C-alpha atoms as a printed R data frame, in Angstrom:
   type eleno elety resid chain resno       x       y       z
1  ATOM     1    CA   MET     A     1  72.438 107.815 109.639
2  ATOM     2    CA   PRO     A     2  74.051 110.970 111.033
3  ATOM     3    CA   SER     A     3  77.810 111.093 111.216
4  ATOM     4    CA   VAL     A     4  79.454 111.436 114.621
5  ATOM     5    CA   MET     A     5  82.672 112.575 112.984
6  ATOM     6    CA   THR     A     6  83.630 116.234 113.260
7  ATOM     7    CA   GLU     A     7  85.841 118.404 111.045
8  ATOM     8    CA   PRO     A     8  88.184 117.623 109.313
9  ATOM     9    CA   TYR     A     9  86.900 114.033 109.186
10 ATOM    10    CA   GLN     A    10  83.573 114.938 107.585
11 ATOM    11    CA   THR     A    11  85.322 115.084 104.219
12 ATOM    12    CA   LEU     A    12  86.350 111.414 104.388
13 ATOM    13    CA   THR     A    13  84.753 108.961 101.992
14 ATOM    14    CA   SER     A    14  82.407 106.544 103.698
15 ATOM    15    CA   VAL     A    15  80.142 103.625 102.899
16 ATOM    16    CA   GLU     A    16  77.098 102.450 104.785
17 ATOM    17    CA   ALA     A    17  77.059  98.788 105.741
18 ATOM    18    CA   THR     A    18  75.210  96.379 107.986
19 ATOM    19    CA   LEU     A    19  77.346  94.922 110.781
20 ATOM    20    CA   ASN     A    20  76.094  92.261 113.145
21 ATOM    21    CA   TYR     A    21  76.652  92.873 116.843
22 ATOM    22    CA   ALA     A    22  76.219  90.195 119.480
23 ATOM    23    CA   GLY     A    23  72.949  90.574 121.315
24 ATOM    24    CA   PRO     A    24  71.938  89.306 124.740
25 ATOM    25    CA   THR     A    25  72.680  85.702 125.633
26 ATOM    26    CA   ASN     A    26  71.454  83.195 128.169
27 ATOM    27    CA   GLY     A    27  74.549  82.503 130.223
28 ATOM    28    CA   LYS     A    28  78.145  82.749 129.089
29 ATOM    29    CA   PRO     A    29  78.410  83.267 125.293
30 ATOM    30    CA   TYR     A    30  79.903  80.373 123.329
31 ATOM    31    CA   PHE     A    31  80.605  79.272 119.758
32 ATOM    32    CA   GLY     A    32  80.781  75.717 118.541
33 ATOM    33    CA   LEU     A    33  82.351  74.314 115.406
34 ATOM    34    CA   GLU     A    34  79.058  74.512 113.519
35 ATOM    35    CA   ALA     A    35  77.058  77.713 112.949
36 ATOM    36    CA   TYR     A    36  74.076  76.395 114.914
37 ATOM    37    CA   GLU     A    37  76.263  75.617 117.970
38 ATOM    38    CA   SER     A    38  76.054  79.038 119.578
39 ATOM    39    CA   ASN     A    39  73.861  80.820 122.078
40 ATOM    40    CA   ILE     A    40  74.568  84.266 120.586
41 ATOM    41    CA   ALA     A    41  71.825  86.074 118.710
42 ATOM    42    CA   PHE     A    42  73.297  88.665 116.366
43 ATOM    43    CA   GLU     A    43  71.563  92.001 115.813
44 ATOM    44    CA   PRO     A    44  72.103  93.934 112.561
45 ATOM    45    CA   HIS     A    45  73.116  97.621 112.814
46 ATOM    46    CA   GLN     A    46  73.565 100.146 109.985
47 ATOM    47    CA   VAL     A    47  76.942 101.894 110.377
48 ATOM    48    CA   LEU     A    48  79.157 104.249 108.403
49 ATOM    49    CA   ILE     A    49  82.645 102.955 107.633
50 ATOM    50    CA   TYR     A    50  85.126 105.709 106.838
51 ATOM    51    CA   ASP     A    51  88.188 105.478 104.611
52 ATOM    52    CA   ALA     A    52  90.884 106.655 107.033
53 ATOM    53    CA   ARG     A    53  93.777 106.324 104.570
54 ATOM    54    CA   PRO     A    54  93.921 110.092 103.867
55 ATOM    55    CA   ILE     A    55  94.485 110.804 107.583
56 ATOM    56    CA   GLN     A    56  96.373 107.668 108.624
57 ATOM    57    CA   ASN     A    57  99.438 109.679 109.657
58 ATOM    58    CA   GLN     A    58  97.335 111.326 112.401
59 ATOM    59    CA   PHE     A    59  96.909 108.050 114.300
60 ATOM    60    CA   SER     A    60  99.391 106.723 116.814
61 ATOM    61    CA   ARG     A    61  99.218 104.288 119.689
62 ATOM    62    CA   ASP     A    62 100.465 107.003 122.038
63 ATOM    63    CA   ARG     A    63  97.740 109.564 121.268
64 ATOM    64    CA   LYS     A    64  94.717 107.616 120.000
65 ATOM    65    CA   ALA     A    65  95.477 104.024 121.034
66 ATOM    66    CA   LEU     A    66  95.181 103.223 117.331
67 ATOM    67    CA   SER     A    67  97.714 102.955 114.547
68 ATOM    68    CA   SER     A    68  97.710 101.948 110.924
69 ATOM    69    CA   SER     A    69 100.127 100.062 108.762
70 ATOM    70    CA   ASN     A    70 100.674 100.247 105.046
71 ATOM    71    CA   MET     A    71 100.772  96.547 104.276
72 ATOM    72    CA   PRO     A    72  99.596  95.444 100.832
73 ATOM    73    CA   ALA     A    73  96.796  92.927 100.752
74 ATOM    74    CA   PRO     A    74  97.808  89.452  99.654
75 ATOM    75    CA   GLN     A    75  96.827  88.804  96.068
76 ATOM    76    CA   GLN     A    76  95.662  85.528  94.630
77 ATOM    77    CA   ARG     A    77  95.833  84.479  91.036
78 ATOM    78    CA   ILE     A    78  92.435  83.690  89.593
79 ATOM    79    CA   HIS     A    79  92.329  81.204  86.747
80 ATOM    80    CA   GLU     A    80  89.398  80.902  84.390
81 ATOM    81    CA   SER     A    81  89.633  77.136  84.635
82 ATOM    82    CA   GLY     A    82  89.221  77.302  88.423
83 ATOM    83    CA   PRO     A    83  91.666  76.905  91.285
84 ATOM    84    CA   ARG     A    84  94.877  74.987  90.819
85 ATOM    85    CA   THR     A    85  95.102  71.532  92.320
């Protein structure tokens, strides 16, 4: 898949992944509580996902309508005996 990014972004690390986009629907799209309760057919698309952390200081809501935050991901303790009860 060709990259649409231009310099200096072409040096960013990226991974290719399949993302599902909503396809056409009959009527207003809806989701139910169960997976089968939906009228949305998803269509897979191959996309490049870039690691923007090296250039995160270049984003702002004022200039790009996008910003980043440096919040650590929550960590969970994993026990060999399984989850705690």
